[in-house]
C-alpha positions as CSV (number, residue, x, y, z in Angstrom):
1,M,79.0,-33.6,10.6
2,L,76.2,-34.6,8.4
3,I,75.7,-31.7,4.8
4,T,72.7,-32.1,3.2
5,L,73.1,-30.0,-0.5
6,T,70.2,-29.3,-3.0
7,T,71.4,-27.9,-6.4
8,D,70.0,-26.5,-9.6
9,G,70.8,-25.1,-12.7
10,S,69.2,-23.2,-15.3
11,Y,69.8,-22.1,-18.8
12,C,68.4,-19.6,-21.2
13,S,69.0,-21.0,-25.1
14,T,67.2,-17.5,-26.8
15,R,69.6,-15.3,-24.7
16,K,72.5,-17.9,-24.2
17,K,72.2,-17.3,-20.0
18,S,73.0,-19.8,-17.7
19,G,72.6,-19.8,-13.7
20,Y,73.5,-21.8,-10.6
21,A,71.7,-22.3,-7.2
22,F,73.0,-24.7,-4.2
23,W,70.9,-24.4,-0.2
24,V,73.7,-26.4,2.2
25,S,71.8,-27.8,5.7
26,S,74.1,-28.6,8.8
27,S,74.2,-28.3,12.1
28,A,77.0,-25.6,11.5
29,G,73.6,-23.7,9.7
30,R,72.1,-23.2,6.7
31,F,73.5,-21.7,3.2
32,Q,72.6,-20.3,0.3
33,R,73.7,-19.0,-2.7
34,Y,73.1,-18.6,-6.4
35,G,74.3,-16.3,-9.3
36,S,75.4,-16.6,-13.0
37,L,77.4,-19.0,-15.2
38,K,79.0,-19.8,-18.2
39,A,77.6,-22.9,-19.5
40,K,77.2,-24.1,-22.8
41,N,73.6,-26.1,-22.6
42,P,71.2,-27.3,-19.6
43,T,73.4,-29.9,-18.4
44,E,76.6,-27.7,-18.1
45,A,74.3,-25.4,-15.8
46,E,73.3,-28.3,-13.9
47,L,76.8,-30.0,-13.7
48,M,77.9,-26.6,-12.9
49,A,75.6,-25.4,-10.1
50,I,76.7,-29.1,-8.6
51,A,80.0,-28.5,-8.7
52,N,79.7,-25.0,-7.2
53,G,77.8,-26.5,-4.5
54,L,80.1,-29.2,-3.7
55,H,83.6,-26.9,-3.7
56,F,81.4,-24.7,-0.9
57,C,80.6,-27.7,1.2
58,R,84.3,-28.6,0.9
59,T,86.2,-25.4,1.2
60,H,84.4,-23.2,3.4
61,P,85.7,-23.3,6.9
62,D,82.2,-24.3,9.0
63,L,81.3,-27.3,6.2
64,K,84.9,-28.7,5.7
65,D,85.6,-31.5,8.4
66,A,82.1,-33.4,7.5
67,T,82.2,-36.8,6.5
68,K,78.4,-36.9,4.5
69,I,77.0,-34.7,2.2
70,V,73.4,-35.7,1.1
71,L,73.6,-34.3,-2.8
72,N,69.6,-33.7,-3.9
73,I,69.4,-33.3,-7.8
74,D,66.2,-32.7,-9.7
75,C,67.1,-34.8,-12.7
76,I,67.7,-38.7,-12.4
77,G,69.9,-38.1,-15.7
78,Y,72.3,-36.5,-14.3
79,K,72.4,-38.7,-10.9
80,N,73.3,-40.9,-12.9
81,L,76.0,-39.2,-15.2
82,I,78.0,-38.3,-11.9
83,E,77.7,-42.5,-10.7
84,G,79.5,-43.3,-13.9
85,K,76.2,-44.7,-15.7
86,K,77.0,-42.9,-19.2
87,T,73.9,-42.2,-20.5
88,R,74.6,-38.9,-22.3
89,K,77.3,-38.0,-24.1
90,W,79.5,-38.0,-21.1
91,Y,82.5,-37.3,-22.6
92,N,81.5,-33.5,-23.7
93,Y,81.1,-33.1,-19.6
94,R,84.5,-34.6,-18.6
95,R,85.8,-32.1,-17.0
96,I,83.4,-30.7,-14.8
97,I,82.6,-34.7,-14.3
98,G,86.4,-34.6,-13.1
99,V,85.6,-31.6,-10.4
100,I,82.7,-33.3,-9.0
101,S,84.6,-36.1,-8.5
102,K,87.3,-34.3,-6.9
103,Y,85.4,-33.1,-4.1
104,R,83.8,-36.6,-4.0
105,G,85.8,-39.3,-1.5
106,V,88.8,-37.7,0.1
107,Y,89.6,-33.7,-0.9
108,N,92.3,-32.4,1.4
109,G,93.1,-35.4,3.4
110,K,89.2,-34.8,4.7
111,K,87.3,-38.1,3.6
112,C,83.7,-37.1,3.1
113,E,80.7,-39.9,1.2
114,V,78.7,-38.2,-0.7
115,E,75.3,-39.8,-1.9
116,L,73.4,-38.3,-4.6
117,R,69.4,-38.3,-4.1
118,W,66.9,-38.3,-6.9
119,V,63.6,-35.1,-5.6
120,Q,61.0,-35.1,-7.7
121,A,61.1,-31.1,-9.7
122,H,58.2,-29.2,-10.0
123,T,55.8,-30.3,-7.6
124,G,53.3,-28.6,-6.5
125,D,53.1,-30.4,-2.5
126,L,55.7,-27.5,-0.7
127,S,55.2,-29.9,2.4
128,E,57.8,-32.2,2.1
129,S,61.0,-30.1,2.6
130,R,63.3,-31.5,-0.1
131,K,60.1,-30.2,-2.4
132,Y,60.3,-26.3,-0.9
133,V,64.4,-25.6,-1.2
134,N,64.5,-27.7,-4.6
135,N,61.7,-24.4,-5.6
136,W,63.9,-22.3,-4.2
137,V,66.6,-23.6,-5.9
138,D,65.0,-23.4,-9.6
139,S,63.8,-19.8,-8.8
140,R,67.0,-18.8,-8.0
141,A,69.0,-20.7,-10.4
142,K,66.5,-18.5,-12.9
143,L,66.3,-15.5,-11.6
144,A,70.4,-15.3,-12.0
145,L,69.6,-15.6,-15.6
146,K,68.6,-11.7,-15.8
């Protein structure tokens, strides 16, 4: 089974609040979730949102037999960070990257490839489904800040 997972995290520096959202599309159905996080900065919020989405996909009874997850994220820097191209102060996020790595590859005896794809954020053209979904997760991650 192929799963498409789109995630986003949001952080408000004045209120010190953060939120996440993800959208899962698969032959087993569509799943959408969002909520608050205990992140310390925007990078941590984004990475925690990715970890939450992957955890959901790898543990949900209808999705746990997936063979491939296409992970859409809207920041190329986070894509590089997860892929091991240490472009930021990666050592601050080793714990979260470790959690993300746990869900890539073999988890609970089941192998699943995770392919990371960059989606351009905040574009006005919503005719492409990936951009529509990216705008949805962005708005819900911000809504979770309230």
